[in-house]
N, C-alpha and C positions, 0 to 999 in steps of 0.2 A: 180873814183873808189878807188884810193889809199887813198884819204882823208877820205872816209867812213870807210875804214879799220882801220885808225888811231883812229878815234873817238871810234870805237868799241873796240879797244884795251885798251883805257883809262878807259872806263866804266868797263871793265872786271877787270882791275887792282884794281879799287876802290872797287868793290864787293869782290874781292879776299882778299883785305886787311881787310874788315869788318868781313868776315867769319873767318879770322885768329885771329882777336881780340876776336871774340866770342869764338872761341875754346881756346884761351889763357886764358880768364877771365870767361867765362860763365859756363863752365863745372864744375870747382871747386865750383862755387857759387851754382849751382843746386845740386851738391852732398852734399854741406854743408847744404843747405835748407832741402833736403830730410832727411839727418842724424838728423838735428834738429827736424824735425817733428816726425821722428820715436822715437827719445829719449824722446821727449815731450809726445808722445802718450804712450810710455812705462811707463814713470814716472806717468802720469795721471792714467793709467790703474792699475798700481801696487801699487802706494801710495795713490791714491784718491778713490780706489774701496773698498767698504764694501760688502762682501759676508756673508749674514746671513743664515746659514744652517737651516735645518728643526728642529723644536722644540727649537729654540734659538731666541734671540733678541739682538739688539744693543743698548747699553746705550750711549747716546750722551752727550758730555761735551764740551761746547763752551770755547775757549781759549782767544777770543777777545771780546771786548764790555765793557759795564759799569759793575762796581762791584756791588755785591749784598748788600743790606742794612742789618742792624742788625736783622730786623724782617723777612727776607727772608731766606729760606733754599735752594730752587732750583730756577732755571730760568724758569718761566712760559712761555708757548707758546704765542708768539705775531706775528701778521701778519706783513709782510714786508711793511715798509713805515709808519705804525701807531705808532711805538715806536722803540727806538734804542735797539739793541740786548743787552742781559745781559750775563755776563760770569757765568759759573758754570754748574752743572748737569741740564739737560733739563727735563722738566716734561714728554714729549712725547718720547717714545722709537720707534725704527724701528723694524718692524716684519721681517718675513722670506722674502728673496729676495736679489737683488743686487742694491746698491746705490753708487753714486759718490759725494764726498764732498771735500772741500778744507782742506787739512790736516794742513794748517797754522792756520785756524780758528777753526778747530774741532779736537777733540780727541774722541775716542770711545772704548768701551769694549763689546765684544760678550760674553754673558752669557746664560745659559739655561733659558727657560721660566718657569714661575711658574706653577707647576702641582699639582693639588689637587687629591690625589689618591681616589680610590673607597672606600666607607664606611667612608669618612671623609668630613669635610667642613672647609672652611677657613674664619677666621675673620680678616678683614683688619684694620690696625691701621695707619692712615695717619700721617706722621711726618712733614708735611709742611702745611702751610695755616694760617688762622687767629686763634687767641686764642679763646677758648670756653668761654662762660659766666661762672661766678662763680657757682660752684656746678654741672656743666654739664660735661659729659664724652663722649657723643655721638655727632658726627659731623652731623649736620642737612643738610648741603649742601656741595658741592665740594670745596668751598673756605675755609673750616675750617679743622683744624687738629684734630685728635682724632680717636676714634673707628667709623668705618663706619657701618651704620645700616644694609645694605644688606650683605649677606654672599655669599661666592663662593662655588658653587657645584662642584662635581668631573669633571674636565676638565683641559685644558691648557689655560693660560692667559699670555698675553704680558704686564706684570706689573713689574715695577722695585721695587722688594720687596725681603725681606729676609724671608724665610719660616722656621718655627720651630714648634715643638710639644708643645701643651699646657701642663702645669704641672698637675700632678694628684692631684685633689682637696681633695681627701680622704686621701692623705698622708700628715702627719704633717710636714715632712722634706722638701717636694717640695713646696716651697712658692713663688719662683720666676722662670720665664722661663729660661730654660737652652738650649742654642743653640750655634752653632759654627759660629763665624763671619768670613766668607770667603772673604768678600770685604766690603769696607766702602762707596760705592757710591749708596747705596739703599736709597729710599725715603719712603718706606712703610714697615711695618711688617705684616706678615700673620701668624696667629696662627691657628694650625690645631686642630680641635675638632671632636669628634664623634657625628653624629646626634642622636637625641633622638628617641629611638624606644619604642613604647608603645605596649607591648604584649597583646594577647587576655586575657580578664578577668580583665584588668586594666583600669584605667582612668588617664588621664594626667591633673594635676592641674597646671594652667598657672599663673605665677607671673611676672608682668611687673616690671622690675628694673629701667626703665627710662620712663618718661612721666609726664604729668600733675598730680599734687596731687589731690586726691578726695576732694570733697566739705566737706564731713563729715569724718574726719580722724579716728573716733571711730567705724567704721563699720568693720565687719569681711571680707566682700567681697565687692569689688568696682565695679563700672560700667565699661563697656568695654572701653578700651583705657586709663584708668587712672592707675597710679602707685599703685601696690598692687596686691593682689590675685584676679583673675577674677572669676566671677560667672560661666561662661561657661567653661566646661572641654573638653578635647580632647579625641576622640575615638582611638582605637588601630590603629597603623600605624607608619610610619617613618616621622619625622619632622626635617627639616633643619632650625634651628633657631639660632639666635645670643645669646650665653650664657651670654653676658654682657647686653642684653636688655630683654631677655625672659628666665625665669627659669621654667622648667617643672619637676614636682615631680610626681612620680608614686604612685597611691593608688590602692592597691589590693582589688578588689571588688568580689573576689571569696570567696567561703565558707571556714570559718576557724573553727577549733575545739579547745575547751578549756576544759581541765580536771579540775574539781573543786578541786580535791585532790592535784593538782600540787602545790598550794600555802599553803599546810599544812592541818591540820585537820579542816574540815568545819563542824561546829555543832552549837547547840543552847540548852539552858536549857528548859526543858518542863514545863508545868504548875505545876507539882508536884515536880519540883526541880531536876529532873534527867537530865543528859547530854545525848543528842541524836546527834550522828554524822552521816554524809551521804556522799556519793560519787555521782558524776554525770558528764554528758558531755553536753556542750552547743555548738551548732553549729550556727554560725552567719556569716553575711557578711555586707559589707558597701553598703548602698543604692547608686547606681550610680548617681542618681539625686542630692544627697547631698554630693558627694565625696569631693568637694572643702571646704564645711563648716566643714566636719569631719576632713579634713587635717589641717585646721587652728586651730581647737580646740584641737586636740589630737596629733599633731606632735611635737616631741622633737628631733631636728636635732643633738643636742649635744650627745644624748644617743643612738638613734636608726636610725638616718639618715632619710630616707624617710618612714620608716615603722611606721605604726600607729596601727598595730594589738596589739602590747604589751601594748601601752598606752590605747587602748580601753578596753582590758581585765583588766588592772590595775585601770582605772578610771571610767569605766561604768559597765562592766559585774560583776566583783568581788564585788564591793560595793553594787550593787543592789541585788546580790545573797545573801550576808550576811544579808542585811537589811530584805529581805523577809523572810529568814529562821528564823531569831530571832523574828520578829514580828508575823509572821503567826504560827511558830512552838510553840511559848509560849502559844497558845490558846488550845493546845492539851496536854493531859497527856501522860506519857511515855508508858503506856500499849496500848494506842490507835494507836500508830505507829506500833504495832505488827500485827494488823488486816489489811486485804487487802483493805477494803473500805476507811479507812482514808488515806492510802498511795495513792490510786488512786485519791482521792479528793485533796490531797496535791500536787500531781504531776501536775494535770490539772491546779490548781490555780497558781502554780509556773510558768508554761509556759505562761499562759495568762498575768499575772502581769509583768513578765520580758519583754515580747514582747511589751506590751503597754508602758512601761517605756523607752525602748531603741528606739522605733520607732521615738519619737520626737527628738532624738539625731542623727538620720540618720543611725541607726544600725538595721538591719533586723534579727530577731531571727528566724532561720530556724527550730531549734528544741532545746528544753531544757528538757533533760531527766535526772531524778534522778534514778541512777542504783541501789543504795544500801542505806538502812536506818538501822542504827545499834542502836537499843534501849539499855538502861542499862541492863547489864546481871543479876542484882539482881531481876529484875521483869520480865526479858525475859523468864526464864525457866518456872515459874508457869503460866504465861500468855500464853506462847506457848503451855504448856500441856493442859490448858483450851481450847485454840483455837483448838488444835488438837482433843480434845474430842468433841467439838462442831462440828468440821468438820466431825468427824467419825459419830456422830449422824445424821448429815445431809446426810452423805453418806449412812447410813443404811436406812434412810427414803427414800432416792432416790432409793435405791435398792428395797424397798417394792413397791414404786410407779412403779418402772420399772417392777417388777413381775406382778403387777396388769395390767400394760399396756400390758405386754406380753400375759397374759391370755386373756384380752379383744381383743388383736390383733389376738390370735389363733382362738377365737370364730368368730371374724369378717372375718378371712381368710376362715374358713369353710363355713360361710354364703355366702361369695363371691364365693367359689367353687360351693356351691349348686345353687346359682343364675346363675353361669356360665353354670352348667349342664342343668338347666331348660331352660336357653336361648338357649343352644345348641340343646336340644330336640325340643324346639319350632321352632328353625330354621330348623331342619330336617323335622318336620311336615309341616312347611310352604313350604319347598322345594318340599316334596312329593305331597302335595295338588296342589302346583303351577304346578308341572310337569304333574299331572293327568289332571288338568284343561286345561293345554296347549295341552296335547294329545287329550282330549275331543274336544277342539276347533278345533284342526287340523283334527280329524276324522269327526266332523260335517261339517267342511268346505269342506272336500273331498266328503262326502255323498251329500252335497248340490250341489257340482260341478257335481257329477255323475247324480243326479236327474235332474239337468238342462240339461245335455247332453242328458239323456233319453227323456226328454220332447221335446228337439229340434229334436231328431231322430224320436219320435212318430209323431210329427207334420210333419216332412219331409216324413215319411212313409204314413201318411194319405194323404198328398198332392200327393205323388207318386201313391197311390192306386186310388185316385180320378182322377188323370190324366190318369191312365191305363183304368179305367171304362169309362171315357169320350172318350178315344181313341177307346176302343172296341165298345162303342155305335156308335161312328162315323163310324167305319169300318163296323159295322153291317148294319147301315143305308145305307152306300155306297153299301154294298153287296145287300141289299134289293132293293135299287134303280136300281142297275145293273141287278139283277134278274128280277125285275119288267119290266125293259126296255127290257131285253132279252126275258122275257115271253110275253111281248106285241108284240115283233117282231115275236116270234114264233106263237103267236095267229094270227097275221095278215097273216103269211105264211100259217098256217093251214087253215085259212079262205079262202086263195087263192086256196086251194085244196078242197074246198067244205066242209070244216070242218072235213075232214078225216085226222086224225093224222097219221094213218099208211101210208097213201100215202105220207104225208109230210116227214115221217121218211125215207121211201124208197128213196124219192127224195134226201134227204140229204145224204143218204148213197151213192147213185149213184153219186152224185156230188163230194163226197169225193173220190170215187173209180175211176171214169171215167178218171180224168186227169192222174192217175197213170198207166193206160194201154195204151200201144202203139200197142201191137200186142199180140194175144193169139193163141196159138197153142193147139188144142185139137185133141184127137185121133178119137173120135166118136162123133156123134151128141148127144148122151145121156150122155155126161160127167157131172159129178156132178156140175161142175162150171157153165155149161150152164143151168143147172136146176135152179141155183140161179137167173139167169137173166130171166128165163122164167116167173117166177112169176111176175116180173116187166112188162114183155111184156103183160101178160094176164091182169094184173090189169090196164094197160094203154089203152087197146082196148076200143074203143067207148067213150073215155074221151079225153078232150083237155087240156093238162097241160099248166100252165102259162108259164112255162119256160122248154121246152123239153130238156132232157139230150142228150148230144152229143153221137152218136153211138161209140161204142168201136171198135177200130181197131184190 
């Protein structure tokens, strides 16, 4: 027992010494390890963390790796293991979110994302990539530097670029872009332009500034996709186009008014050598189907910009107007322009000729109106007086004709009134005759109805009388038959009494009276009542009646 306790004490001592060593050396190691882990985690979280807030991006710059070549501007993205990393600004940026990178290999800068405001578009210019071929300014693929074909619409983009406003092209002083360089680590430039808005009534003429040259360089309009002015135009709307590739010029296709007297005195010499001046208004518009051709022919950007109306009036309307007036007006004498017929003929011919000439140039003449023709005053007064006299003569003749017409009209009106009165009287006669005929027809119909009813009643009365006669005859015959039968009975009864009617009468009487008497009381034997029965007694003596009457009680 004691040996066991000794062994137990040795093992306990050994364990106790191990725990002591652990407590002496293990606790500081654990604390050191925990402290190291916490410090490492803190350093990693604070120094290696990239927090990209909303509407921002992180531009990554690698500090280790191979150096860029002379032809490289940025370090392009390479997959791990395919090629060694390259130092410098990276092509790809990091968007919104949280990232952890090694600060020994990487450096970064958080900047706002590119934002294209509403009502603007962005034109990208790539500052890295392969050089463009000679004469080209548009990058055809992502590996080339230069202007990018596609534009940026209003939105936010995670692109490492510097944004600036485009210079005003209409300003002679603004020839280079002016922008504030806030940082030097950008790889693209984004130039802000306004989209092209084509208002109602306008057409947009498209000019391609970049593309293959046309096969025939001497044509005004090229085929679609070739460099130059396109045949197809744009309808009203808003278009987001790259101004370095596509240029859109506005052509006003609305009606324009041109005053002939605006360019000075418009006139011509007449056939007899007098100077005739005139004023007028010409209303025209550009044919929308030929807007591109009109723009190419009559656009002068150095003087009027996109406007072609002034060039149209200067090169088409005004020369054709002067040509017509001088050629056509020289066929008439000065006094002929005072009369109205010549003026009307000259006006109609002027509009037809001018419309036909301008139609081939893409100009539609809406109206060409000559408002005033001023003939020479030396011949105007006498011709005017002569014309006034002629007009007065025509006026008097018209008045005479008018009086004759009024007289004829009065006669015709009276005839019309008489005809109306006759027609009214005839209408009254027709109404009276029609009413009388209608009343006659109604009376005749009623008389016929009454006649028919009387006939029906007469026939019914005749039938009733015949029935009454038949009924009376039948009753008479019945009565005759009854009387005959009764008489025959009486005859047989009388024959029973030997043919003595008196006896039969007495018998009948006694038969009628006998049943009525039950008892008779008389005072004396010579009562008058008894005398009545005595005669029957006397008459029955010595005779044997067929049916003796019962004695009275």
